[in-house]
C-alpha positions, 0 to 999 in steps of 0.5 A: 645819668644825673647824680644831682640830689632831688630838692626837698619839697616844700609843704603847702600850708592851708590858709588856716595853717598859715594864719596860725603860724603868723599868729604864733610868730606875732605872739612870740615876738610880743613875748620876746619884746616884753622879756627884753624890756623887763631885762633892760628895766632890771639892769638900768639901776646897776648900770647907772650905779656902775657909771657913777662909781667910774665917774667918781673914780675918774674924779679921784684920780684927777684930784690925786694928779694921776690924770690930766683934764683929758683923762690921760696919765700925767707921768710918762711910762718908765720905759718904752712899751716894747721893753720888758721889765725883766730885761732883754730876751735871752738869745736862743742858738 
């Protein structure tokens, strides 16, 4: 005996049904594109304002001597990155 489940059957569409499905897919694609375009147009001013603020902050940090010309911190860290500011870890026995 074969215990393999039967594969589901695929419905057969008429030409009119297929054309209606294709038209609906095209309409949905156009609506999705219009929504995406509207969203991008709506957020452009906010993204530009944020970029300008970040550029101004970067310039201010360079003017204050906190960053070099490459944007790297001028002063080295007080301790290695692995070292905790709270001292060495406690020993667990």
